[in-house]
N, CA, C and O atoms as a GROMACS GRO file, in nm:
protein
  424
    1MET      N    1  16.179   7.385  10.302
    1MET     CA    2  16.165   7.479  10.410
    1MET      C    3  16.119   7.613  10.351
    1MET      O    4  16.177   7.661  10.254
    2GLY      N    5  16.017   7.671  10.407
    2GLY     CA    6  15.965   7.797  10.356
    2GLY      C    7  15.931   7.892  10.467
    2GLY      O    8  15.954   7.866  10.586
    3ARG      N    9  15.877   8.002  10.426
    3ARG     CA   10  15.838   8.103  10.525
    3ARG      C   11  15.712   8.061  10.596
    3ARG      O   12  15.629   7.988  10.541
    4LYS      N   13  15.697   8.106  10.717
    4LYS     CA   14  15.574   8.081  10.791
    4LYS      C   15  15.464   8.167  10.732
    4LYS      O   16  15.485   8.283  10.698
    5LYS      N   17  15.349   8.109  10.722
    5LYS     CA   18  15.236   8.185  10.668
    5LYS      C   19  15.165   8.256  10.782
    5LYS      O   20  15.164   8.210  10.896
    6GLY      N   21  15.105   8.369  10.748
    6GLY     CA   22  15.033   8.445  10.849
    6GLY      C   23  15.107   8.572  10.885
    6GLY      O   24  15.215   8.601  10.833
    7LEU      N   25  15.047   8.646  10.973
    7LEU     CA   26  15.104   8.773  11.015
    7LEU      C   27  15.199   8.753  11.132
    7LEU      O   28  15.180   8.661  11.212
    8PRO      N   29  15.301   8.837  11.144
    8PRO     CA   30  15.388   8.827  11.260
    8PRO      C   31  15.312   8.870  11.386
    8PRO      O   32  15.228   8.960  11.382
    9GLU      N   33  15.344   8.805  11.494
    9GLU     CA   34  15.277   8.837  11.619
    9GLU      C   35  15.371   8.919  11.707
    9GLU      O   36  15.488   8.884  11.725
   10PHE      N   37  15.318   9.027  11.762
   10PHE     CA   38  15.393   9.109  11.855
   10PHE      C   39  15.294   9.180  11.946
   10PHE      O   40  15.177   9.197  11.912
   11GLU      N   41  15.343   9.222  12.059
   11GLU     CA   42  15.260   9.293  12.157
   11GLU      C   43  15.223   9.430  12.103
   11GLU      O   44  15.310   9.504  12.058
   12GLU      N   45  15.097   9.463  12.106
   12GLU     CA   46  15.053   9.593  12.058
   12GLU      C   47  15.042   9.695  12.170
   12GLU      O   48  15.020   9.814  12.143
   13SER      N   49  15.055   9.652  12.293
   13SER     CA   50  15.043   9.745  12.404
   13SER      C   51  15.181   9.771  12.464
   13SER      O   52  15.278   9.700  12.437
   14ALA      N   53  15.186   9.874  12.547
   14ALA     CA   54  15.312   9.908  12.613
   14ALA      C   55  15.347   9.800  12.715
   14ALA      O   56  15.258   9.733  12.766
   15PRO      N   57  15.476   9.783  12.744
   15PRO     CA   58  15.515   9.680  12.841
   15PRO      C   59  15.463   9.713  12.981
   15PRO      O   60  15.454   9.829  13.020
   16ASP      N   61  15.431   9.607  13.056
   16ASP     CA   62  15.372   9.626  13.189
   16ASP      C   63  15.475   9.668  13.293
   16ASP      O   64  15.442   9.746  13.382
   17GLY      N   65  15.597   9.619  13.285
   17GLY     CA   66  15.696   9.643  13.389
   17GLY      C   67  15.774   9.771  13.374
   17GLY      O   68  15.869   9.793  13.450
   18PHE      N   69  15.740   9.858  13.280
   18PHE     CA   70  15.819   9.980  13.258
   18PHE      C   71  15.782  10.087  13.359
   18PHE      O   72  15.664  10.118  13.378
   19ASP      N   73  15.883  10.144  13.424
   19ASP     CA   74  15.864  10.251  13.521
   19ASP      C   75  15.924  10.379  13.463
   19ASP      O   76  16.047  10.390  13.457
   20PRO      N   77  15.840  10.477  13.419
   20PRO     CA   78  15.895  10.599  13.359
   20PRO      C   79  15.981  10.681  13.455
   20PRO      O   80  16.070  10.754  13.411
   21ALA      N   81  15.957  10.670  13.585
   21ALA     CA   82  16.037  10.744  13.682
   21ALA      C   83  16.179  10.689  13.690
   21ALA      O   84  16.274  10.765  13.714
   22ASN      N   85  16.194  10.559  13.672
   22ASN     CA   86  16.325  10.495  13.676
   22ASN      C   87  16.337  10.399  13.558
   22ASN      O   88  16.321  10.278  13.575
   23PRO      N   89  16.363  10.451  13.437
   23PRO     CA   90  16.361  10.365  13.318
   23PRO      C   91  16.472  10.260  13.314
   23PRO      O   92  16.457  10.158  13.246
   24TYR      N   93  16.583  10.283  13.384
   24TYR     CA   94  16.695  10.190  13.379
   24TYR      C   95  16.683  10.078  13.482
   24TYR      O   96  16.772   9.993  13.492
   25LYS      N   97  16.574  10.077  13.557
   25LYS     CA   98  16.554   9.973  13.658
   25LYS      C   99  16.542   9.836  13.591
   25LYS      O  100  16.602   9.738  13.636
   26ASP      N  101  16.464   9.829  13.485
   26ASP     CA  102  16.444   9.704  13.412
   26ASP      C  103  16.483   9.727  13.266
   26ASP      O  104  16.404   9.781  13.189
   27PRO      N  105  16.604   9.686  13.228
   27PRO     CA  106  16.651   9.714  13.091
   27PRO      C  107  16.565   9.648  12.983
   27PRO      O  108  16.550   9.704  12.875
   28VAL      N  109  16.511   9.532  13.010
   28VAL     CA  110  16.428   9.464  12.912
   28VAL      C  111  16.301   9.544  12.887
   28VAL      O  112  16.260   9.562  12.772
   29ALA      N  113  16.239   9.591  12.994
   29ALA     CA  114  16.117   9.672  12.980
   29ALA      C  115  16.148   9.803  12.908
   29ALA      O  116  16.065   9.854  12.833
   30MET      N  117  16.267   9.858  12.932
   30MET     CA  118  16.305   9.983  12.866
   30MET      C  119  16.318   9.963  12.715
   30MET      O  120  16.272  10.046  12.637
   31VAL      N  121  16.380   9.853  12.675
   31VAL     CA  122  16.395   9.824  12.532
   31VAL      C  123  16.258   9.797  12.470
   31VAL      O  124  16.231   9.842  12.358
   32GLU      N  125  16.174   9.724  12.540
   32GLU     CA  126  16.039   9.696  12.489
   32GLU      C  127  15.959   9.826  12.475
   32GLU      O  128  15.883   9.841  12.380
   33MET      N  129  15.975   9.918  12.570
   33MET     CA  130  15.904  10.045  12.563
   33MET      C  131  15.955  10.127  12.444
   33MET      O  132  15.876  10.190  12.374
   34ARG      N  133  16.085  10.126  12.422
   34ARG     CA  134  16.142  10.198  12.308
   34ARG      C  135  16.089  10.140  12.177
   34ARG      O  136  16.052  10.214  12.086
   35GLU      N  137  16.085  10.007  12.168
   35GLU     CA  138  16.031   9.942  12.048
   35GLU      C  139  15.884   9.976  12.028
   35GLU      O  140  15.839   9.997  11.916
   36HIS      N  141  15.809   9.982  12.137
   36HIS     CA  142  15.667  10.017  12.130
   36HIS      C  143  15.649  10.160  12.077
   36HIS      O  144  15.564  10.184  11.992
   37ILE      N  145  15.729  10.253  12.127
   37ILE     CA  146  15.719  10.392  12.082
   37ILE      C  147  15.756  10.404  11.935
   37ILE      O  148  15.688  10.475  11.860
   38VAL      N  149  15.862  10.336  11.893
   38VAL     CA  150  15.904  10.340  11.753
   38VAL      C  151  15.795  10.281  11.664
   38VAL      O  152  15.764  10.337  11.558
   39ARG      N  153  15.738  10.169  11.705
   39ARG     CA  154  15.634  10.105  11.626
   39ARG      C  155  15.512  10.197  11.612
   39ARG      O  156  15.456  10.209  11.503
   40GLU      N  157  15.472  10.262  11.720
   40GLU     CA  158  15.357  10.353  11.714
   40GLU      C  159  15.385  10.473  11.624
   40GLU      O  160  15.298  10.517  11.550
   41LYS      N  161  15.507  10.525  11.630
   41LYS     CA  162  15.542  10.638  11.543
   41LYS      C  163  15.538  10.598  11.396
   41LYS      O  164  15.489  10.673  11.312
   42TRP      N  165  15.590  10.478  11.365
   42TRP     CA  166  15.588  10.433  11.226
   42TRP      C  167  15.445  10.413  11.177
   42TRP      O  168  15.415  10.441  11.061
   43ILE      N  169  15.358  10.365  11.263
   43ILE     CA  170  15.218  10.349  11.226
   43ILE      C  171  15.156  10.484  11.195
   43ILE      O  172  15.084  10.498  11.096
   44GLN      N  173  15.182  10.585  11.278
   44GLN     CA  174  15.129  10.719  11.254
   44GLN      C  175  15.183  10.777  11.124
   44GLN      O  176  15.109  10.841  11.049
   45ILE      N  177  15.311  10.756  11.097
   45ILE     CA  178  15.372  10.808  10.975
   45ILE      C  179  15.309  10.744  10.852
   45ILE      O  180  15.279  10.812  10.754
   46GLU      N  181  15.290  10.614  10.856
   46GLU     CA  182  15.231  10.544  10.741
   46GLU      C  183  15.086  10.583  10.719
   46GLU      O  184  15.042  10.594  10.604
   47LYS      N  185  15.011  10.606  10.827
   47LYS     CA  186  14.873  10.654  10.812
   47LYS      C  187  14.871  10.791  10.744
   47LYS      O  188  14.787  10.817  10.658
   48ALA      N  189  14.963  10.877  10.783
   48ALA     CA  190  14.972  11.010  10.721
   48ALA      C  191  15.007  11.000  10.573
   48ALA      O  192  14.955  11.076  10.492
   49LYS      N  193  15.096  10.907  10.538
   49LYS     CA  194  15.131  10.888  10.397
   49LYS      C  195  15.011  10.842  10.315
   49LYS      O  196  14.990  10.890  10.203
   50ILE      N  197  14.933  10.751  10.370
   50ILE     CA  198  14.814  10.703  10.300
   50ILE      C  199  14.715  10.817  10.278
   50ILE      O  200  14.658  10.831  10.170
   51LEU      N  201  14.694  10.898  10.382
   51LEU     CA  202  14.603  11.012  10.368
   51LEU      C  203  14.655  11.113  10.267
   51LEU      O  204  14.577  11.173  10.194
   52ARG      N  205  14.787  11.134  10.262
   52ARG     CA  206  14.844  11.226  10.165
   52ARG      C  207  14.818  11.178  10.023
   52ARG      O  208  14.786  11.258   9.935
   53GLU      N  209  14.830  11.048  10.000
   53GLU     CA  210  14.801  10.994   9.867
   53GLU      C  211  14.654  11.012   9.831
   53GLU      O  212  14.621  11.041   9.716
   54LYS      N  213  14.565  10.997   9.929
   54LYS     CA  214  14.422  11.018   9.904
   54LYS      C  215  14.394  11.164   9.869
   54LYS      O  216  14.312  11.192   9.782
   55VAL      N  217  14.462  11.256   9.936
   55VAL     CA  218  14.444  11.398   9.907
   55VAL      C  219  14.494  11.430   9.766
   55VAL      O  220  14.428  11.503   9.692
   56LYS      N  221  14.609  11.376   9.728
   56LYS     CA  222  14.660  11.397   9.592
   56LYS      C  223  14.561  11.346   9.488
   56LYS      O  224  14.533  11.414   9.390
   57TRP      N  225  14.510  11.227   9.512
   57TRP     CA  226  14.414  11.168   9.418
   57TRP      C  227  14.289  11.255   9.409
   57TRP      O  228  14.238  11.279   9.300
   58CYS      N  229  14.239  11.301   9.522
   58CYS     CA  230  14.118  11.384   9.525
   58CYS      C  231  14.141  11.515   9.450
   58CYS      O  232  14.054  11.560   9.375
   59TYR      N  233  14.256  11.577   9.470
   59TYR     CA  234  14.287  11.702   9.400
   59TYR      C  235  14.288  11.680   9.249
   59TYR      O  236  14.236  11.762   9.173
   60ARG      N  237  14.348  11.569   9.205
   60ARG     CA  238  14.354  11.540   9.062
   60ARG      C  239  14.216  11.515   9.003
   60ARG      O  240  14.184  11.563   8.895
   61VAL      N  241  14.134  11.441   9.075
   61VAL     CA  242  14.002  11.403   9.024
   61VAL      C  243  13.906  11.521   9.025
   61VAL      O  244  13.832  11.542   8.929
   62GLU      N  245  13.907  11.598   9.131
   62GLU     CA  246  13.808  11.704   9.148
   62GLU      C  247  13.843  11.833   9.074
   62GLU      O  248  13.754  11.913   9.044
   63GLY      N  249  13.969  11.854   9.045
   63GLY     CA  250  14.008  11.973   8.970
   63GLY      C  251  13.983  12.101   9.049
   63GLY      O  252  14.029  12.116   9.162
   64VAL      N  253  13.908  12.194   8.988
   64VAL     CA  254  13.888  12.325   9.052
   64VAL      C  255  13.796  12.317   9.173
   64VAL      O  256  13.794  12.410   9.253
   65ASN      N  257  13.722  12.210   9.188
   65ASN     CA  258  13.631  12.196   9.302
   65ASN      C  259  13.697  12.130   9.424
   65ASN      O  260  13.629  12.094   9.519
   66HIS      N  261  13.828  12.116   9.420
   66HIS     CA  262  13.895  12.043   9.528
   66HIS      C  263  13.884  12.114   9.662
   66HIS      O  264  13.894  12.048   9.766
   67TYR      N  265  13.865  12.244   9.665
   67TYR     CA  266  13.851  12.314   9.794
   67TYR      C  267  13.731  12.263   9.871
   67TYR      O  268  13.737  12.248   9.993
   68GLN      N  269  13.622  12.237   9.802
   68GLN     CA  270  13.501  12.189   9.868
   68GLN      C  271  13.497  12.038   9.881
   68GLN      O  272  13.460  11.985   9.986
   69LYS      N  273  13.535  11.968   9.775
   69LYS     CA  274  13.519  11.823   9.771
   69LYS      C  275  13.623  11.749   9.856
   69LYS      O  276  13.596  11.640   9.905
   70CYS      N  277  13.741  11.806   9.872
   70CYS     CA  278  13.850  11.737   9.942
   70CYS      C  279  13.877  11.793  10.081
   70CYS      O  280  13.973  11.752  10.146
   71ARG      N  281  13.795  11.883  10.127
   71ARG     CA  282  13.820  11.949  10.255
   71ARG      C  283  13.832  11.848  10.370
   71ARG      O  284  13.919  11.861  10.456
   72HIS      N  285  13.743  11.747  10.371
   72HIS     CA  286  13.746  11.650  10.481
   72HIS      C  287  13.875  11.568  10.479
   72HIS      O  288  13.928  11.536  10.585
   73LEU      N  289  13.925  11.534  10.361
   73LEU     CA  290  14.050  11.459  10.353
   73LEU      C  291  14.170  11.544  10.397
   73LEU      O  292  14.260  11.496  10.465
   74VAL      N  293  14.169  11.670  10.358
   74VAL     CA  294  14.278  11.760  10.398
   74VAL      C  295  14.278  11.777  10.549
   74VAL      O  296  14.384  11.777  10.611
   75GLN      N  297  14.160  11.791  10.608
   75GLN     CA  298  14.152  11.805  10.754
   75GLN      C  299  14.202  11.679  10.825
   75GLN      O  300  14.273  11.689  10.925
   76GLN      N  301  14.165  11.562  10.774
   76GLN     CA  302  14.215  11.437  10.831
   76GLN      C  303  14.367  11.429  10.819
   76GLN      O  304  14.435  11.386  10.912
   77TYR      N  305  14.419  11.470  10.704
   77TYR     CA  306  14.564  11.464  10.683
   77TYR      C  307  14.636  11.559  10.779
   77TYR      O  308  14.737  11.521  10.840
   78LEU      N  309  14.587  11.680  10.792
   78LEU     CA  310  14.651  11.776  10.883
   78LEU      C  311  14.645  11.728  11.027
   78LEU      O  312  14.741  11.743  11.102
   79ASP      N  313  14.531  11.671  11.067
   79ASP     CA  314  14.521  11.618  11.203
   79ASP      C  315  14.616  11.501  11.225
   79ASP      O  316  14.671  11.484  11.334
   80SER      N  317  14.634  11.419  11.122
   80SER     CA  318  14.721  11.302  11.137
   80SER      C  319  14.869  11.340  11.143
   80SER      O  320  14.949  11.264  11.197
   81THR      N  321  14.906  11.456  11.089
   81THR     CA  322  15.046  11.496  11.090
   81THR      C  323  15.086  11.575  11.214
   81THR      O  324  15.204  11.605  11.232
   82ARG      N  325  14.994  11.609  11.297
   82ARG     CA  326  15.028  11.683  11.419
   82ARG      C  327  15.101  11.591  11.516
   82ARG      O  328  15.048  11.489  11.558
   83GLY      N  329  15.222  11.629  11.551
   83GLY     CA  330  15.299  11.552  11.649
   83GLY      C  331  15.363  11.427  11.593
   83GLY      O  332  15.418  11.348  11.669
   84VAL      N  333  15.357  11.406  11.462
   84VAL     CA  334  15.417  11.288  11.403
   84VAL      C  335  15.557  11.322  11.358
   84VAL      O  336  15.580  11.428  11.300
   85GLY      N  337  15.649  11.235  11.384
   85GLY     CA  338  15.787  11.256  11.342
   85GLY      C  339  15.881  11.222  11.455
   85GLY      O  340  15.840  11.180  11.563
   86TRP      N  341  16.008  11.240  11.429
   86TRP     CA  342  16.108  11.196  11.525
   86TRP      C  343  16.164  11.310  11.608
   86TRP      O  344  16.206  11.285  11.721
   87GLY      N  345  16.167  11.433  11.559
   87GLY     CA  346  16.232  11.539  11.633
   87GLY      C  347  16.139  11.635  11.703
   87GLY      O  348  16.183  11.741  11.748
   88LYS      N  349  16.012  11.602  11.712
   88LYS     CA  350  15.916  11.698  11.765
   88LYS      C  351  15.874  11.669  11.908
   88LYS      O  352  15.785  11.736  11.960
   89ASP      N  353  15.935  11.573  11.973
   89ASP     CA  354  15.890  11.535  12.106
   89ASP      C  355  15.913  11.642  12.211
   89ASP      O  356  15.840  11.646  12.310
   90HIS      N  357  16.012  11.727  12.193
   90HIS     CA  358  16.045  11.825  12.295
   90HIS      C  359  15.995  11.965  12.263
   90HIS      O  360  16.027  12.061  12.334
   91ARG      N  361  15.918  11.979  12.158
   91ARG     CA  362  15.861  12.108  12.124
   91ARG      C  363  15.737  12.134  12.208
   91ARG      O  364  15.676  12.040  12.259
   92PRO      N  365  15.699  12.261  12.224
   92PRO     CA  366  15.575  12.289  12.297
   92PRO      C  367  15.456  12.228  12.224
   92PRO      O  368  15.455  12.220  12.101
   93ILE      N  369  15.356  12.186  12.299
   93ILE     CA  370  15.240  12.118  12.241
   93ILE      C  371  15.162  12.211  12.148
   93ILE      O  372  15.090  12.164  12.060
   94SER      N  373  15.174  12.342  12.168
   94SER     CA  374  15.101  12.434  12.081
   94SER      C  375  15.152  12.427  11.937
   94SER      O  376  15.079  12.465  11.845
   95LEU      N  377  15.275  12.380  11.917
   95LEU     CA  378  15.330  12.372  11.782
   95LEU      C  379  15.294  12.244  11.709
   95LEU      O  380  15.286  12.243  11.586
   96HIS      N  381  15.270  12.134  11.783
   96HIS     CA  382  15.245  12.009  11.713
   96HIS      C  383  15.137  11.923  11.778
   96HIS      O  384  15.112  11.812  11.731
   97GLY      N  385  15.075  11.969  11.881
   97GLY     CA  386  14.977  11.886  11.951
   97GLY      C  387  14.843  11.885  11.882
   97GLY      O  388  14.826  11.945  11.776
   98PRO      N  389  14.748  11.817  11.942
   98PRO     CA  390  14.614  11.815  11.884
   98PRO      C  391  14.551  11.953  11.891
   98PRO      O  392  14.592  12.037  11.971
   99LYS      N  393  14.454  11.975  11.807
   99LYS     CA  394  14.388  12.105  11.806
   99LYS      C  395  14.325  12.131  11.943
   99LYS      O  396  14.279  12.039  12.010
  100LEU      N  397  14.323  12.256  11.982
  100LEU     CA  398  14.267  12.291  12.113
  100LEU      C  399  14.118  12.257  12.121
  100LEU      O  400  14.070  12.220  12.228
  101GLU      N  401  14.045  12.269  12.010
  101GLU     CA  402  13.902  12.236  12.012
  101GLU      C  403  13.882  12.088  12.042
  101GLU      O  404  13.788  12.051  12.112
  102ALA      N  405  13.970  12.002  11.988
  102ALA     CA  406  13.958  11.859  12.011
  102ALA      C  407  13.988  11.825  12.157
  102ALA      O  408  13.924  11.736  12.214
  103VAL      N  409  14.084  11.894  12.217
  103VAL     CA  410  14.119  11.868  12.357
  103VAL      C  411  14.008  11.916  12.448
  103VAL      O  412  13.973  11.849  12.545
  104GLU      N  413  13.950  12.033  12.418
  104GLU     CA  414  13.844  12.088  12.502
  104GLU      C  415  13.716  12.007  12.493
  104GLU      O  416  13.639  12.002  12.589
  105ALA      N  417  13.691  11.945  12.377
  105ALA     CA  418  13.569  11.868  12.358
  105ALA      C  419  13.569  11.740  12.443
  105ALA      O  420  13.463  11.691  12.480
  106GLU      N  421  13.688  11.687  12.476
  106GLU     CA  422  13.697  11.564  12.552
  106GLU      C  423  13.673  11.588  12.695
  106GLU      O  424  13.677  11.494  12.774
   0.00000   0.00000   0.00000
């Protein structure tokens, strides 16, 4: 007896039956929504960690030219860390939301 080969399968989208106005109406949908939010946050955190490692590597390789050569990676890292984390959900969007230029461009 061994482990199953392949990737684990799970829903990547939010649950269909969840009602944000009345979250306790369907407890199963509420738990699925909570799991969905946690999974999305962990994905964002891991993406930010990967970008941070790329920035560290770029700084080491480029040396004194890192201001010019690594600017795009630093910008990606800063954008990826906006609003990521567990305690920032109730802060004003100006403190952790997307840049205003990005919102206005859409």
